[in-house]
C-alpha positions as CSV (number, residue, x, y, z in Angstrom):
1,M,-35.6,97.0,-0.6
2,T,-38.4,97.3,-2.9
3,V,-38.4,94.6,-5.5
4,T,-41.9,95.4,-6.7
5,K,-44.6,97.7,-5.8
6,D,-45.7,94.5,-3.8
7,I,-42.4,92.5,-3.4
8,I,-40.1,93.6,-0.5
9,Y,-36.6,92.2,0.1
10,V,-36.3,91.2,3.7
11,G,-32.5,89.0,3.2
12,V,-29.6,89.7,5.0
13,N,-25.7,89.9,4.4
14,D,-23.4,88.0,5.9
15,H,-19.6,89.9,6.6
16,D,-18.5,87.1,9.1
17,I,-18.4,84.0,7.1
18,D,-14.9,82.7,5.8
19,L,-16.1,79.6,3.9
20,F,-19.6,79.5,2.3
21,E,-20.0,75.2,2.7
22,G,-17.7,75.0,4.4
23,Q,-14.9,75.1,1.4
24,Y,-15.7,78.0,-1.0
25,N,-13.5,81.1,0.0
26,V,-16.3,84.3,0.0
27,P,-14.3,87.4,0.9
28,L,-16.9,89.7,-0.4
29,G,-19.1,87.9,1.9
30,M,-22.5,86.4,1.2
31,A,-26.0,87.3,0.9
32,Y,-29.5,85.2,2.2
33,N,-32.0,86.3,0.1
34,S,-35.4,85.8,1.6
35,Y,-38.7,88.0,0.2
36,V,-42.0,89.3,1.0
37,I,-45.4,89.4,-1.1
38,L,-48.0,91.7,-0.2
39,D,-51.1,91.2,-1.3
40,D,-54.8,89.6,0.1
41,K,-52.5,87.3,1.7
42,I,-48.7,87.3,2.4
43,A,-46.4,85.4,1.5
44,V,-42.8,84.9,3.0
45,M,-40.6,83.3,0.7
46,D,-38.3,81.3,2.6
47,T,-35.6,82.1,5.6
48,V,-32.2,82.7,6.2
49,D,-28.8,80.8,7.7
50,L,-30.1,81.0,11.5
51,D,-27.2,82.9,12.8
52,F,-29.3,86.1,11.3
53,V,-32.8,85.1,12.2
54,D,-33.6,88.1,14.5
55,E,-32.0,90.4,11.5
56,W,-34.3,88.9,9.5
57,L,-37.4,89.1,11.3
58,G,-37.0,92.2,12.5
59,N,-36.9,93.0,8.3
60,I,-39.9,91.4,8.3
61,K,-41.6,93.0,11.1
62,N,-40.5,96.4,10.1
63,T,-42.3,95.4,6.5
64,L,-45.7,93.6,7.9
65,G,-46.4,96.0,10.9
66,D,-49.3,94.9,12.7
67,R,-50.0,92.1,9.6
68,K,-49.2,88.6,10.0
69,P,-48.1,86.3,7.0
70,D,-50.1,83.3,5.3
71,Y,-47.7,81.6,3.9
72,L,-43.8,80.6,4.1
73,V,-43.1,79.1,1.0
74,V,-40.3,76.5,1.2
75,Q,-38.6,76.4,-2.1
76,H,-35.1,74.6,-0.6
77,M,-33.9,73.1,2.5
78,E,-30.6,73.8,2.9
79,P,-29.6,75.0,6.0
80,D,-28.5,78.4,4.5
81,H,-32.5,78.9,3.1
82,S,-34.5,76.7,6.1
83,A,-32.8,77.1,9.2
84,S,-34.9,79.9,10.9
85,I,-38.2,77.7,9.4
86,D,-38.9,76.7,13.3
87,V,-37.8,80.4,15.1
88,F,-40.4,81.7,12.3
89,L,-43.0,79.8,13.4
90,K,-42.6,80.1,17.0
91,E,-43.3,83.9,16.1
92,Y,-46.0,83.1,13.2
93,P,-47.6,79.8,14.6
94,E,-50.3,80.3,12.0
95,T,-48.6,80.3,8.9
96,I,-49.0,77.9,6.8
97,V,-45.7,76.1,5.5
98,V,-45.7,75.5,1.3
99,A,-43.5,73.0,0.3
100,S,-42.6,70.0,-2.2
101,L,-43.6,66.4,-1.0
102,Q,-39.7,66.1,-0.2
103,A,-39.0,69.2,1.0
104,F,-41.4,68.1,3.6
105,K,-39.4,65.0,4.4
106,M,-36.8,66.6,4.6
107,L,-38.2,69.5,7.4
108,G,-39.1,66.6,9.2
109,N,-35.2,65.5,9.3
110,F,-34.0,68.8,10.2
111,F,-36.6,69.7,13.3
112,R,-37.4,66.6,15.0
113,E,-39.8,68.4,17.4
114,L,-41.7,70.1,14.6
115,D,-45.2,70.0,14.4
116,L,-47.1,71.2,11.3
117,K,-50.7,69.5,12.0
118,D,-52.4,71.1,9.7
119,K,-50.1,73.7,8.7
120,Q,-49.0,72.5,5.5
121,L,-49.3,72.5,1.9
122,V,-48.0,70.1,-0.3
123,V,-47.7,71.7,-4.2
124,G,-45.7,69.7,-7.3
125,N,-45.2,70.7,-10.3
126,G,-47.4,72.9,-12.1
127,A,-49.5,73.9,-9.0
128,Q,-50.4,77.6,-8.3
129,L,-51.6,79.4,-5.0
130,E,-53.6,82.8,-5.5
131,L,-52.7,85.7,-2.6
132,G,-55.0,88.1,-4.4
133,S,-54.1,89.6,-7.4
134,H,-50.7,88.0,-7.3
135,V,-50.2,83.8,-8.2
136,L,-47.6,81.6,-7.5
137,N,-46.7,79.2,-10.2
138,F,-44.8,76.5,-8.8
139,V,-42.1,74.6,-11.3
140,A,-40.2,71.5,-9.9
141,A,-36.6,72.0,-9.9
142,P,-35.2,68.9,-8.7
143,M,-30.9,68.3,-8.4
144,V,-30.5,71.8,-8.9
145,H,-28.8,71.4,-6.6
146,W,-31.0,69.2,-4.2
147,P,-33.9,67.0,-4.9
148,E,-37.0,68.7,-3.0
149,V,-36.0,72.3,-5.0
150,M,-38.6,74.0,-6.7
151,V,-38.8,77.6,-8.1
152,T,-42.0,79.8,-7.9
153,Y,-43.0,82.4,-10.5
154,D,-45.3,85.3,-9.7
155,S,-47.4,85.6,-12.9
156,K,-48.5,89.4,-11.9
157,D,-45.4,91.0,-11.5
158,K,-42.9,88.6,-13.5
159,V,-40.8,87.5,-11.2
160,L,-38.7,84.2,-11.2
161,F,-38.1,83.4,-7.5
162,S,-35.1,81.1,-9.0
163,A,-34.0,79.6,-5.5
164,D,-30.2,78.7,-5.7
165,G,-30.2,79.4,-9.3
166,F,-29.1,82.6,-10.6
167,G,-27.2,83.1,-7.6
168,K,-23.8,84.6,-6.6
169,F,-21.1,84.4,-4.1
170,G,-20.9,88.0,-2.6
171,A,-23.1,90.2,0.4
172,N,-25.5,92.5,-1.1
173,D,-23.9,95.6,0.3
174,V,-21.0,95.3,-1.1
175,E,-19.8,96.1,-4.5
176,D,-18.1,93.3,-6.9
177,P,-15.6,95.1,-9.0
178,E,-15.3,92.1,-11.2
179,G,-19.8,92.3,-11.9
180,W,-21.8,89.3,-11.6
181,D,-20.2,87.1,-13.8
182,C,-17.2,86.1,-12.1
183,E,-18.2,85.0,-8.9
184,A,-21.6,83.8,-10.1
185,R,-19.3,81.2,-12.8
186,R,-17.6,80.1,-9.9
187,Y,-20.3,79.6,-7.6
188,Y,-22.4,77.9,-10.5
189,F,-19.5,75.4,-11.0
190,G,-19.2,75.0,-7.5
191,I,-22.3,73.9,-6.4
192,V,-24.6,73.2,-9.4
193,G,-22.0,72.3,-12.1
194,K,-22.6,68.6,-11.6
195,Y,-26.5,69.2,-12.2
196,G,-25.9,70.4,-15.9
197,A,-28.7,68.5,-17.3
198,Q,-31.0,69.1,-14.8
199,V,-30.4,73.2,-15.2
200,Q,-31.5,72.4,-19.1
201,A,-34.6,71.2,-17.9
202,L,-35.4,73.6,-16.2
203,L,-34.2,76.1,-18.5
204,K,-36.6,74.6,-21.0
205,K,-39.8,74.9,-18.2
206,A,-38.7,78.7,-17.7
207,A,-38.5,79.5,-21.8
208,G,-42.7,79.4,-21.4
209,L,-42.7,82.4,-18.7
210,D,-42.2,86.3,-19.6
211,I,-39.9,86.8,-17.0
212,A,-38.9,90.6,-16.1
213,V,-37.8,90.0,-12.8
214,I,-35.0,87.0,-11.0
215,A,-34.9,87.1,-7.0
216,P,-32.3,84.3,-6.2
217,L,-31.2,83.0,-2.7
218,H,-28.0,84.5,-3.1
219,G,-26.8,87.7,-4.9
220,P,-28.1,90.5,-6.5
221,V,-32.0,90.7,-7.9
222,L,-31.3,90.9,-11.1
223,T,-33.8,93.1,-12.8
224,E,-32.4,94.3,-16.5
225,D,-31.5,91.9,-19.6
226,I,-32.8,88.9,-18.3
227,G,-31.4,87.2,-21.3
228,Y,-28.0,87.7,-20.6
229,Y,-28.2,85.9,-17.5
230,I,-30.4,82.9,-19.0
231,G,-27.9,82.7,-21.5
232,K,-24.9,82.3,-19.0
233,Y,-26.7,79.6,-17.5
234,D,-27.9,77.9,-20.6
235,I,-24.0,77.9,-22.3
236,W,-22.7,77.0,-18.3
237,S,-25.2,74.1,-17.7
238,S,-24.7,72.5,-21.5
239,Y,-20.7,72.8,-20.7
240,R,-19.9,75.0,-23.8
241,A,-16.8,76.8,-23.4
242,E,-17.8,80.4,-22.8
243,D,-14.7,82.3,-24.1
244,K,-11.6,80.8,-26.4
245,G,-8.7,80.9,-24.1
246,V,-6.2,78.6,-22.6
247,T,-6.2,77.4,-18.5
248,I,-2.8,76.2,-17.4
249,A,-3.0,74.7,-14.1
250,Y,0.3,73.4,-12.6
251,A,1.2,71.1,-9.4
252,S,5.3,71.8,-8.9
253,V,7.3,71.3,-5.8
254,Y,10.9,73.0,-6.4
255,G,9.7,75.1,-9.3
256,H,10.7,73.6,-12.7
257,T,6.8,72.2,-13.4
258,R,6.1,75.7,-12.6
259,K,8.7,77.5,-15.0
260,A,7.5,75.1,-17.9
261,A,3.9,76.3,-17.0
262,E,4.6,80.1,-17.2
263,L,6.6,79.5,-20.1
264,L,3.9,78.0,-21.9
265,A,1.8,81.0,-21.1
266,E,4.2,83.2,-22.2
267,K,4.7,81.4,-25.7
268,L,0.9,81.6,-26.1
269,K,0.5,85.1,-24.9
270,A,3.5,85.7,-27.9
271,K,1.5,84.2,-30.0
272,G,-1.7,86.4,-29.6
273,V,-3.7,84.0,-27.7
274,E,-5.7,86.7,-25.7
275,H,-7.0,84.6,-22.8
276,V,-4.4,82.9,-21.3
277,E,-4.9,82.0,-17.3
278,L,-2.3,80.6,-15.3
279,T,-2.8,78.7,-11.5
280,D,-0.6,77.4,-9.0
281,L,-3.5,74.3,-7.6
282,A,-1.5,74.2,-4.6
283,R,-1.9,78.0,-3.5
284,D,-4.3,79.3,-5.4
285,D,-8.1,79.0,-5.3
286,E,-9.1,75.4,-6.7
287,P,-12.6,77.0,-7.4
288,E,-11.3,79.9,-9.5
289,A,-9.3,76.8,-11.0
290,I,-12.6,75.0,-11.9
291,E,-14.1,78.4,-13.1
292,S,-11.5,79.0,-15.3
293,A,-11.5,75.4,-17.1
294,F,-14.8,75.1,-17.6
295,R,-15.0,78.9,-19.2
296,Y,-12.0,78.5,-21.4
297,D,-12.0,76.1,-24.3
298,R,-8.5,74.5,-23.8
299,L,-6.8,73.1,-20.7
300,I,-2.9,72.1,-20.2
301,L,-2.2,70.3,-16.8
302,A,1.3,70.2,-15.5
303,S,2.4,67.8,-12.9
304,V,4.9,66.3,-11.2
305,T,5.1,62.2,-10.4
306,Y,5.0,61.4,-7.3
307,N,4.9,58.6,-5.3
308,A,4.3,57.1,-9.0
309,D,1.0,59.0,-9.3
310,I,-0.3,62.3,-9.8
311,F,1.1,65.1,-7.5
312,P,-2.2,64.9,-5.2
313,V,-4.1,68.8,-5.6
314,M,-3.7,67.7,-9.2
315,R,-5.2,64.4,-8.8
316,N,-8.1,66.7,-6.3
317,F,-8.5,69.3,-9.2
318,I,-8.8,66.7,-11.7
319,E,-11.3,64.5,-9.6
320,D,-13.3,67.9,-9.1
321,L,-13.5,68.6,-12.6
322,C,-14.9,65.1,-13.8
323,E,-17.3,64.9,-10.8
324,R,-18.8,68.2,-12.4
325,N,-18.8,66.5,-15.8
326,Y,-16.1,67.9,-17.5
327,Q,-16.7,67.8,-21.3
328,N,-16.4,69.2,-24.6
329,R,-13.2,70.5,-24.4
330,T,-9.1,69.9,-25.2
331,V,-6.2,69.2,-23.1
332,G,-2.7,68.4,-22.7
333,F,-0.3,67.4,-20.4
334,I,2.7,68.6,-19.1
335,E,4.9,65.9,-17.3
336,N,8.2,65.9,-15.0
337,G,9.8,63.2,-13.1
338,S,13.2,62.5,-12.2
339,W,13.7,59.1,-13.0
340,A,10.2,57.6,-14.3
341,P,7.5,60.9,-15.4
342,L,4.2,59.1,-15.4
343,S,1.9,61.8,-14.1
344,A,0.9,62.5,-17.9
345,K,-0.3,59.1,-18.9
346,L,-2.4,59.2,-15.6
347,M,-3.9,62.1,-15.7
348,R,-4.9,61.3,-19.2
349,A,-6.8,58.2,-17.8
350,K,-9.0,60.3,-15.6
351,F,-10.0,61.9,-18.6
352,E,-11.0,59.3,-21.2
353,G,-14.4,58.4,-19.7
354,L,-15.5,61.8,-20.0
355,K,-17.6,63.3,-23.1
356,N,-16.0,65.1,-25.9
357,I,-12.3,65.8,-24.7
358,A,-10.0,66.2,-27.1
359,F,-6.0,64.9,-26.6
360,L,-3.4,67.0,-27.7
361,D,-0.7,64.9,-29.9
362,T,1.9,66.5,-28.0
363,T,3.1,65.5,-24.7
364,V,5.9,67.8,-23.0
365,S,7.9,65.1,-20.5
366,I,10.3,67.0,-18.7
367,L,13.4,65.1,-16.4
368,S,13.8,67.4,-13.4
369,S,14.2,70.4,-15.4
370,L,13.6,71.8,-19.1
371,S,15.4,70.4,-22.0
372,A,16.0,72.1,-25.5
373,E,14.1,69.4,-26.7
374,N,10.9,70.1,-23.9
375,E,10.9,73.6,-25.5
376,A,10.8,72.3,-29.1
377,Q,8.1,70.1,-28.0
378,M,6.7,73.0,-26.0
379,D,6.6,74.7,-29.6
380,K,4.5,71.9,-31.2
381,M,2.1,72.5,-28.3
382,V,1.4,75.9,-29.1
383,D,1.2,75.2,-32.9
384,E,-1.2,72.6,-31.7
385,L,-3.1,74.9,-29.3
386,I,-3.6,77.2,-31.5
387,S,-4.7,75.0,-34.2
388,K,-7.6,74.2,-32.3
């Protein structure tokens, strides 16, 4: 695939993977992106997962013909992008590796026997590398989402090689019926979401660049309406709600808490709330629930009391939200307990250290099954959610 006249896509698609990073379901597969810049000197941008090294090297050879690469630019040392470095250097031993100082330290930890000798070029923020008419400008992006990360801007073709930024789940040869946003959002909040401040810092640096193309390490190359994608990242990384809506996440044992969550969803829809997302934390994909919680401005958590604590899947969900710096939202609670409901108090306590969390005044407290009193509480909760 041609990105520009001189920049060629040489990445691969993975249709065998079941869990990305050992935890994220990827039913549409995954793409590991790599690029070749053809000029007086040739630069290869990142490698791919080791399982696909032969296919990737074949793509490079088909692109270069008899030419040899001069540089291998390593933007990110996570193994899905770096695991093929040593195999690449055996194939092209004269290539100079270009990376940040932190990346070179990591490289030695991943490849204990690799000796680059004089074949390494350390670059820092603001450094440049001339290939001919193409000039690569390196921008440090620490903790987006590893400390060694840098992104690269080609000033000739106005291409930003964005490392893991602007990536999404899904192979590039599979059409995503939901478009870019959904799987890009799930990817962002699952993997990068903790580091909003660092992403904001990178966006401020990128604001001074004239970007025509974004070439990430996962997902499609972005060539149109670049401001739209940057705008999404600005919303996500500043922890602002993307849309007005209510996420209802529940953890139920015998179905009574589930019925309460379903009834609340029905009441909200009947009152005209357009976006109401209902998720069963024991059965549905948790990263999708996290995505929904960050997308909308209001969150209701419904949990049974279990061993005088929060039901485990709910506790894990809340802790994952907190780990990702959940903030700027309105949160309410439904609790259930046959003799001593405690979960609302315990759930609230986990949110109290977060920024700009507003709690609903109304809590629905169920004793085993819904009562008329609970329905009245729920109506008050609905009114409060709508007023928010």
